[in-house]
Phi, psi and omega in degrees: 000135181284154181276130179280135178237103180292158181276346180243166181293140176264125175291144177272103177242118181287125177294129173240109197247138170240135176256120184245113179265118181260107184197120176299317183292320179292320179296316178298318179300317180296315181295316185281324187246348182076003177210163186226139168263115186208099181291317186292314180296317180292323177298315180301313180299315180299312181297319181291322179291340175293337184246326186237148184270337184250087180234123181249144175115191007285148176253128183257128180225155177286162179279073184228125186305314183293321178294314180300311179303318180301316178292319181297326177282317188284322184301312177291318185291314188263342186230012177056032176283133177245359178217125176239132175245114176266145179233121179102160177078024183250006181276186182272356182293153176299333181280349179278105190249350188302307184296322178299317180294312186288321184296336178284344185258346186208183180264133182284143167256087191298334181299329180298307180297319179299313182291321178300314180294325177296314178294321179295323182300324180291343181257321185240003178076206186293349177296346178301335181293345180285345183276134172255027178308144182196176176226144184220148172256116180245097186056242182258042183214141172257135181240121176257127179254111185248150172297166185276352183283142178303322179298318179294319179298313180297315179302309183296316183291312184288318188267337185238310188288305182301317180293339186243347190303312183296325177291318177302312180297322177301316180293320180296321185265007178293000000 
């Protein structure tokens, strides 16, 4: 991939990232056992920590619109988070609430979802259309909504989030 060179100065905004895993089963596992088996959340944290120093999580929450909204509002306000990566809840099922919760709070960056599905299509074929993965600007925070599969998490973080995050934050804080 070629390196993008903006025509204006990029502000240096340090990413402060929270990884939010939206999953009823993972949340239940945490409540009942005090620990969670979660490949995708741990993978996201590992990949992000290879590049950024301030990565929090994973934080496990149920697939509930009000709970998701509460975290999306509270993390930037109370913990100075400027980047939230949600994992899970992006499918077409009625129980998938992440995108519905986040889209009500911010402005969509439609190119993220479009590009993610294009890259996914080359790996999983036409099933990529089932993903509602997206990115949103919620006040002074960018929120990426990723599917729950480890392959999707790795693709999004390596191919889309890491190459663009600092520029996105620069634009938000201009």
